N, C-alpha and C positions, 0 to 999 in steps of 0.2 A: 497794485498789491502783488507780492510775489506768490508763486504757487505754493500750496500747502501739500507736504508729502504725507501720504497715508501709510503709515507703517505701524502694524498691529503686533501685540504680543502673541506668541504662538499658543495654541490650545484654545479651548472654550471654557468660559466661566459662567456658570448659572447660580452661583452661590450669593451673588449680590444683584442689585438692580442693574438695568442697562446703563443708567447714567453713572453709577458708581464704578462701573467697569469700563470706563472710558479708556480708549486705546487698546481694547481687547476685543476678541470675537465673543458673540453671544448666541448664536444658533447655527446649526450645521446639519448637513445629511450628505453622506457619501463623499466626504472630504477628509483627507489626512494631512499631516504636517511632516515636512522634510526639511532639514536645516533651517528650521524656523519659519518656513514659508508654506502656504496652503497649496494642495493640489488635489485633483479629482483622483478617487480610488480607481484601481483597475477593475476590469469588467469580469464576466464569467460566461463560460460556455458549458453545455451539457457534456458530462463525461462520456455518456453514450446517448445518442439522440433517440434511439429506439427501445431502450431498456429502462424500465422503471421498477420499483420495488413495492411490496404490499406493506402497509402499515406505516407507523412513524418511526423513523430512524433516530436513534439516540447514541449510537456508538459507531465509530469507524476505526479500523486498525489495519495498517499496512505492514507487510513483511515480504521477505524474499526467500524462495525455496533454494535447495542446493544446485538446482539446474538454472538458477537466476530467473525463474519465473516470478513475476510480481503479482501479489495477492493483496486483496483489500477486503477485510472482514466487515460486514455490514449488519448490524443487529437492529432489528425493528420489534415492535410489540407483537408482530404476527410471525416473524420468520428470522432465521439467521442465515445469511448468504455469505458465500465467498465470491467476490467479483474479480474477474481476470479477463483480459482481452475484450473488454466491453460487454461481457455476458455475466449474468447472475446465476450461480449454482446453489441450490438450496440444500443446506447441511443440517437443517433443524432437527434436533434429536427426536427419536421415538420414545414415548413414555410407556406405552403399553400395547400389546398385541394379543388378540384372542387366540393366537397360535400357542396353545397351552404348553406343549413341550415337543421337542424335535427328536427325542429319543425315548423309546419305550422298551422295557425289558419285562418279559413275563417268565417267571420261573415256576417250575412244578417240583417240589421236593418229595422225596420218598418213593420215587419210581426210576425205572431204568429204561432206556431206549432212545429213540431219535425223534426229532421234531421238525416241522417245516412250517414257514409262515405263508399264509395265503393272502386273500385280498382284504381290503377294508371298506366298510360301508358306514353310512351314518344316517340316522333317522331319529327325530325328536331329541336332538342333543345327546344321543347315544351312539358311540362309535363301536363297531362290531368288527372283530378281526376273526376271519374264518379260515379254514384250511390247516388247522394245526393237528397233525397226526402224531401219534406216539404210542409206545408200549411202556409197561411198567406197573408198579403197584400203586395202590391208593396213597395219595400224599396230600400236601397242603400247598395249593397254588397261591401265589402272591403276585402283585404287580408292583414294580418300583420304577420311579421316574427320576428325571434329572433334579426334581424339586425335592427329593428325598421323602416323598409322600408314599406310604406303603400300606394300602388297604389290605387286609388278610381275610381269607376265607379258609377255614379249616376243614379237612376231610370231606371234599366233595365226593359225589358218586360219579364214577368214571365209566361211561358206557359209549359204545360206538367207535368207529374208526376215524371219523372226522371231528376234530376239536373246534371249539367255538369260544372265543374270549370276548366278552362284552364289557366295554369300558364306559362308565358314565362320563358326560362332558365335564362335570365338576368332579375333580379327582378325590373329593372327600366322600363320594357315594360308593355303592357296592360294586364289587367286581365278581362275576361268575365265570366258572370254567366247566363246560360241559363236553361230554363225548370224547374223552380220551380213554382209549382201551389200554388197560394195564396188565402186563404179565411179566414174569421174570424176576430178576434180582433188583434189589433196592438200589436206586441211583438218583441222579438229579438232571434230567433232561432240561434244556434251556431253550425258550423261544425268544429270540432277540429281534426286536423290531426297529433297528437303527434307522431304517428308511421309512418308518411309519410315523405319521403325524396325527395327533388327536386335536381336533378343533373345537372351540366353543361354538355353539350354534349361532349362525347368522341367517336371518330370514329376510329376504328383500321382497317388497311388494309395490306394485304400481297401480295407478288408476287410469283407465282408458281416457285419453284426452288431456292428460296432465304430465308434466315433466318432473314432478315431485316423486321421489323415491323414498319410501319408509324402510328403515333397517330396524329389525327387532333382534335384541341379543339376549342371551341367557343370563350373563353376569353384568352388573352395572358398568356402564361405559366410562363414567367419570368425566365426560366431555362437556364443553360449554358452547354455546352458539359462536360461530366464528372460528372454532378449532378445524384443523385439517386432518383428514383421514385418507389413507391410500388402501384400495382394495386389490387383491389378487386372487386368483383361482376361482373367480365367480362365474358361473354359467349365465348365459343370456336368459331372459324371462320369457322368451318365445316369440316376440314381435319386434318392435323398433328398438327395444332396450336389449341390445346385444351384449355379449361378453365384452367386446371392445369398448362399448360405452361405460360399462360398469367398472372394468378394471383400470381405473385411473385415481388420481388424487382429487379429492373434493373438499370443499368448505362446507361444514355443517350449517344448515340454514335454521332449523328449529329443533327443540328438544322437548317433545310432548312429555317424556317421563324419563327416569334414570335407566330404562331398558330400551328406549326407542330414540331415534333421531331421524332427521330427513335432510336430503340434499337434492339439488336440481341437476337432472341428467343433461349431459352436453354431448357434442360430437365426439366420436372416438378418436384416440390418438392426439388429443390436444392437451399439452402439458399446462400446468398452472402458469408457468412463465410465459408461454406463448399467447395466453389470453389475458395477461396483465398489461393494461394500457393505461397510462397516466395514473398509476397506483390503484386502479379499479379492475376487478374481474369483468371480462366481457365475452362470456360464453355464448355459444349457439345452442339454444336448448333442443333436446330431443324429446318428443312427446310420445308417451306410450299409446298402444292401441289395445283393441280387445284380445289380441293374442298373448299379451304380456301377463301371463297368469302363473309363471314359475316362481320359485323361491330362492333361486340363486345357486342351488346345488349343495353338495356336501363338503366341498373343501374350500369354502370362502374364508379368506383371511383379511382382517382389518388392522392396519397399523396406524395407531393414533399418535400424532405428534404432541409434543408438550403443549399444554394449554396456552392459548394466547393471552397476552397481557394487556393491561389497561394502557391506553394512550393519553389519558388525563387522570389526575389524581382526583379521588372522590372521598369526601369526609362524611362521617356520621352514620347513623342507622337509617333503615327504611329504604324506600324506593331509589334505585340508582346506586346504592352503595354495594360495592363488591361485584363479582362477576355474575353473569346471568345464570339462573338455575342453581344458585348456591344452596337455596333452601327450598322449602315448600311454596306453592303459589300463595301470594298474598302475605307471606311472613316477612317480618323485618330482618335485615341482615344484622344479627346481633353482634356486630363487630364495629370497632371504630376504624374505618378503612382510611388509612393515612397515606402520605405521599410515597411510602416505600412500596406501595402496591404498583406504582408505575413501573412498567417493564423497562428496566435499565441493564443492558448487558455490559459486561467487563470481559477482557480477553488479554492474552499474551502469547507470544510464540515460544515453543520449546523446540529449538532447532528449526526445522521447516514445518513442524506440526503446529496445531493450534489448540489452546486450552480455553474454553469459554465458560462463562456462568452468567446467569441472570440474578440480579440482586435478590437475595433471600430465597434463592432456588438452587437447582442442582448444578453440578460441575461436570463438564463434558470434554472429550478429547477427540480431535479431528486428525486423522492420519493422512497426510498429504500423499504418501506413496500409493494409496489405494485409489487415486484418481479423483476426478471431479464429478463424474456421473454416478448417481445412485450410491454415493458415499456420504452417509450421515454421520454426525458426531455421535459418540456413545458415552454413556456414563463412565466417569473415571474409575469408579469402583468395579466396573465390569471388565476392565483390561486384564489381560493374562498376567498373573502374578500380583494382582492388586492385593495389598496388605494394609488393613486398617485405614483405607482411604476415606477422607471426608466426603460427605454426601450433600451438604448444603453450605452456602456461603454468601456473603455479600460482595466479595471481590476476590479475583485471582490475580497472581502476578508471578513472573519468573524473574528471580534476582539475578544480578550479574554473576554471582557464585554458583549459578545453576541449580538453586533450590526452587521448588515450586511452593509458593506462599498462598495461603487462603486466609481471608480476614472475615470476622464475624461468622464463624463456622461451628460445626459440632465437634466436641472434644473426643479424643481417642477412647475414653472410658464410657461416653454417652452417645454412641452413634445415632444419628437421626435427630438429635435434640440440639438446636441451634443455640449457641452462646454468642451473643452480639458483640462481645468484647474479646473473644477468643482469636488467637492467631496460631495456625499450624504451619509447619514447613516439612517438606519431604526430605528423604535422604538425598544427598548431593548427586546430580546427574540421573535422578530417578523421578518418574512420575507415578510410579506404583507402590513404592515402599514408604509408608507413613508410620510405621510402628516405632516407638521410641525404645531403642536399645543401645547397650554400650558399644555395639559394633557398627553403628551408623550415625548419621548426623540429623536424623529426623527429631522432631520435638514440637513443643507448643508453649505458648506464652498466653497469659491472660492479663489485659490492661485493667487498671483499677479505678479510673476516673471516667465518668460519663455514663451514658446509657447504651450507646451503640457506636460501632465504627461507621463513620460516614464515607471517608475516602482514604486511600493510601497512594502516595506519589513517590516515585522513584527519582532521586537526584544523583549526582555524581558520587557523593560521599556517603549517603544514607537513604533510608526509606522513611519518609514522614507519614505518620498515621494520624488522621483526624478523628476524634470522637466529636460528639456534639458539644463538648465543653473544653476539650483539652487537645493539645498537639503533642504527640510523642515522636521521638527519633528512634528508629529501629536500626541497629547496627550489627554487622557481621563481626562476630568474635572469634569464630573457629571453634573446633572441638575443645572441651566436651559440651559447652553450652550453645555453640553455633550462633545464636542471636541473642541480643540483650536490648532492652528498651529503657528509655529514661524520659521524664517529662520535660518538654521544652517550653511550653506556655500553657497557662490555665486561663479559664474565663474568656476563651475566644469562641467565635461562632463561625459556622460555614453553612452556606445556603443550600448546597446540593452536593450529590455524590460525584458530580462532574465540574465542580466549581474551581478546584485548585489546579494551577498550571505551573510546571517546572520550566525555568529558562535559565541558561547558564548554571550558576550555583545558587539560584534564588528560586522561591515559590511564592506565587501571588494567588490570592483567592478572594472571592466575594463572601463576606459574612452578612450578618443582619444589620443593615443600615451602615456598614462599614466595608472598606477594603483593607486587606492586610497584605504585608509582605514579610518573608522570611529570608534572611541572608546571613544567619548566625544568631539573630535574635528576632523575635516577632515585634513588628511595629504596625500601628495603624498608618495607612497611606492616605495622605491628604488628597482630597478628591474635589476638583472644582465644578463637578456636575453631580455631586452626591444627592442633593435633594431632588434634582430632575429625575434621577434613576429611581430612587427608593420611594418617592411619593407617587409614582405612577408604575408600580410593579404589582403584578398579580401574585400575591404571597401564596395563595392556595395552590398555584402551579409552580412554586419556586423550585421544585426538584427537576424541572426541565431546564434550569439554567445550565448552560454549557460554556465552560472556559476553554479557550483555544489559543494557540501560539501562531503568529505569522512573523517568522524570523526575518524574512526579507525586508520588512518595513519596521522591525524592532517593536512589534506591538503584541499586546495581550488583548484578546477580544472576549467578551461575555455576551452571549445571545440570551435574551430573557423575554418573558411575556409581559407586555403592558397591562395595566389595570383592566382594560376592556377586551383583552384577548386571552383565549385558552391555550394558545400556542406561542412559541417564540416569534415575535414580530420586530424586536428592536435589538440593538447592540450598543455596548459602550466599550470604548478602547482607551487603554493606557499605553502610550508610547514611552517605553522605559529608556530610550535614548534621549529623547527630547524632554522627557519628564512632563508631559502634558496629556490632557484628556480631551476626547471628542466622542460623538455618538451619531446615531442615525437609525433608520428604519431598514430592516432586512430580515426576511423569514428563513432562518437556518436553525436546524435542530442538532446538528453535530458537525464537527470540523476536524481535519487532520492536516498538520503542517507538511510542506514540501520535505522531501527526503528520499524515500522509496520511489515516490512520483515527483515529477519535476515541478509540479504546481501544487498549492494547497487544494484539498478537495473538501467539499461541504455537502451536507444533505439538506434538501429543502422540504417544505411542507407540501410540495407538489409531487413528491415520491420520486424525485430524480436527484442524481448526484451532479455536482457542478465543479469544474476545474476553475479555480479563482485566480485573480491577477493575470487573466488571459483576455487580451483585447481591451475594449473600452466600453462595451455594451452589455446589455442584459440578454443573455443568450437563452432565456427560458421561453422565448417566443421565436417563431420562424416566419419572416425574417426577424433578426434581433431588434430589440427595442432600445430606445435611448435610456441611459441612467440619468435620472433627474437629480443632479447634484447641486448643492448651494452652500453658501457660507455668508453669514450676515454679522456685521460688527455691532458693537454697542454704540450708543449715541455719543456723538463728538460735539462738545460745546463750540459755538462760534464766538470767539473772544471769551468773556466770562459768563456767557449765557444771558447777559442782561440786554443785549441788542440784537436786532435782526441782521442778517447778512444775506447776500445775493451770490448764489453759486451759478456761474455762467459756462464753466468749461471743465471737461474731465480729461485728463491726459492718462490713457491706459498704460499698464506695464504688465504684460502677460506673454507667456510662451505657450505654443501648441505643439511642443516637441512630441514626435512619434504618432501624432494623430493620423488616422487613415482616411478621414474626410477630405474631399478635395478642396474645401474651403472652410476649415474649422473655425468656430466661433464661440463666444460666450456672451452672456448678457450681463452688463454692469448696470446697477441700479443705485441711485441716490434717493434717500427718504428723508424728509425734513419734519421736525416738530416744533411746536411753539413752547410746550411745557413737558416736564417729565412724564406726567400722567396722561397727556393728551394723545390724540390720534395722529397719525402721520397726515400732514396737510397736503403734501404733494408727493408724487412718485413718478418719476420720468426716467426712462432708460436712455443712456448715451447712444446716439445713433450716428450711422455713417450713410444710410440710405433713407429714402422716403418711407419709413415704417416706424411705428411706435415700438416694435419689438425687434428691430434689426439688431443683431449681435455685434460686439466688437471683435474684429478679426486680427490676425497676426500683425499686420502693418497699418493698423488704424493709428493715425497720429494724434487725433483729438476728436472729442465729441462735444458738441455745444448743447447746453441744457439751460433751463430758466427755473431755478428753484429759490425760495426765500423762506427762511425760518431761523430759529435760535439755535437749533442743533440739527445734525443730520447723521444718518447711518449709511454704510456702504455695504452693498450686497453684490455677490457675483454668483451666477448660476449658469448651467448648460443643460439643454434639453435635446441635443441632436446626437445622432449616432456617429461613431468613429472619431469622437472628440476626446483628447486628453489635454488638460491645461495645468499650468502652474503660474500662480500669481506672484508678482513682484511687489513694487511699491508704486501704485498709481498716485497721481497728483491731482488736486482740484484748484480751480481759480476762484477764490472767494473775495468778495468786496463788501465792506460795511454798507448797511442799508437802513440805518436809523434805529430808533428804539421802539417803534410802533408799526 
C-alpha cells in the first residue's frame, strides 16, 4: 500500500470534536505557524540576570532620549522604574512629606529697626526660632508661609533685646513673638527664614533585642502596609540604630494606628534595589540594644511614596476588600472594590521625558535631563507654569500632534473630581498649559455613551477610545476645536484596559466571549479556539489580560489567567498573516514589541524581564531549561473508520535549522483509537535507537512502529535544550488489518 502523506491545515481548532476536525491540529503549546507549517517558538533570556523588580509588572514602555540613550519604563503595583543599561532606577512619585514648608517669613509690622535670624530648635512638635533682635515700636507680628497660611497675633508686648519666635508644628496653631525691644520711628522690620525649615514631629523608638522601629507622627500619615518611605536628617538612637541605618528607604511593615507605623531596621547604605532578589526584599536586620533610647532628633524628614496598589482584583465588602488599614479594625470595607483598583500604569514620552499615571490616580512627569539617580517623577500640576492641569485620570497619551491627552480625568471646572468619560488635551507643545482659551489649542470633550473609558489606542489615522459599551474615533481637526469624536461602533465589549492592540492600520481586542477587529469597521473575528479560552478564564482577574504585538511573526498575543490561576499563566495568539489561532502556557504580565530594543521584552511573574525570540530555551533558570513544545493533530480515520489498519512505519519530514544542540531531535508519536469516545489504545514513539523515547533526528530516514486501530493522531514534541524545529509533511505506512 502506498505511503499516506500527513499534511494538516494550519492553526488549531478546538470548536469541534477531534474527529470532526480531521486533517487539522487539535492541541498545542509553544508552537507557531509559518507559511502554513508548524515550528517551535523562540526562546527567552533574562534582560538582566542580576536585576529584578518589586511587585507585579503590568506596563512596559520603551523610548529614546536625545543622546540616544534607550530607556524602558516598568510599572508595577509597588514601584515605577526606568530601566537602562541593565539597571533599575526608581522614579516612583512622592505623595507626601512631613517637611511642612521650605520657606518661612516672619514679619513685624508697626516698628522700625533691624532684625537677625538665629538658630532653630524643636521640642514636642514645636519649632522655636531664636536670636531675633530688633528695635521699633509695638506692632503686630504675623507668620506667612508658602502655603499662604497666616496665623496673626495682634499687639504683643515687646521686651528684651533677644527675640524668640515659636511656631507650632501644625501651622493652624498659635504663633507668639516675645522679646523684641522697640524704640524709634514706625517701620516694618522683616525676619526672613529662607533657609529655615519647620518639620512635623517624627519620633523614632526601638526595643532592645528587636529590629522593629516604631515611628510616631503628629499628623496622620495616610500610608498602608507595603508602602515605601525614605528618611533623612534622622539622628541615631544611641546604640546599634545609627543615623546611617535610619536614613534610608524602607517598606512599612505594620500600621498600628493612623499616627504610627513600623519598619525593620537593616544595614546602613543598602538601597532597596541592592536588596531586591528575585522580586523579594532580602535585608540584613540590625537589632537595637539597650543604648537605643533616642527619638531621632529634631530635623527628621519622611518622604512617603504614592500608596502601593493591588496586584489582584478584589470584589465585595468585608475582609480582604480594599487596601489594608482603610478603615477601623474589624470594620467592613464599605465599597465594592472592583477590578479598576488593580494597579495599572499608563505612560507616554514627551520628547525625551516621560508622562506617567496609574489608572484612576495621579498624573506625573519625569524629566530625563535631571539624571537617573534621586530623580523622581513629580505631579504634573506641580511643574513651573502649570495652569489648570488635570490631577487624576485613567490613561495618558501624547498625540502625534504633540498634545498631551488624558482620558477619564477631572474637568477644568471641577478639579479633583474625576469624570470617567472626560477627555482633556493640553495646548500644543505644552505639558503645563491646560486652560481653554481662544489663544491656545487646549480643550476638553466628554463622551456620551458608556459608564467609563476603558482604553485609548493610537493608530496611524486616529485615536480609538473604548468605553465599556462603545468605541469612538478621536480625530485631530485643528483650531479652533482641536479634536472631535464620533461613534464608530456600539454594543461592543472589551475585557481589560490593556486588551486592544494596534497593528498596521488595524486594531484587535479581546472582548467578553469574543474577539474583535477594526480596520474601518468593527467586526467579530472568527476564532477556532474561542471556547477553549473563554471557558477556562478567570473573569474575576480579567483586567490583568494583556494584549501585545509580535511583528516579527505577524502575531497578536493575549496573556490571560486561566480559571484556576490568579495571575496570567496562558496565552492565545492570532496570526494575522496566516489567519490562524493557537495557544499555550506562559506566565507573562506585560510585553513590548521590538523597536527601540532589538527583541520583544516581556515581564514575568518571577519579577524579571525577558528578551524573547532569543535562542531556543527557557532562560529563567541557570543553566537554561528546555522549552517543552508540542503539537497534536485531530484523529485521522483509516479508510472510512469501519476497519482496523496496521501502521508499521513512519517517514519523518523535519528540519532542525539554527539549532545549537550538537544532535537536535524531536519526538514523534502516533496514537490510535478504536472509537471516537474511546481512549488511546496504543502510543509508541518512532525510534532510531534502542530506547522507547529516542527522538527523531535531522537525517532519520524512517522509524518502525507497530500500531493497530481505526484512527490515529500524530504528535510532535521536543524537550531538549538548543533545539529548534520546523515540521514538514511526514508520511506513514498503513495497511488494512480487518474489521475486528
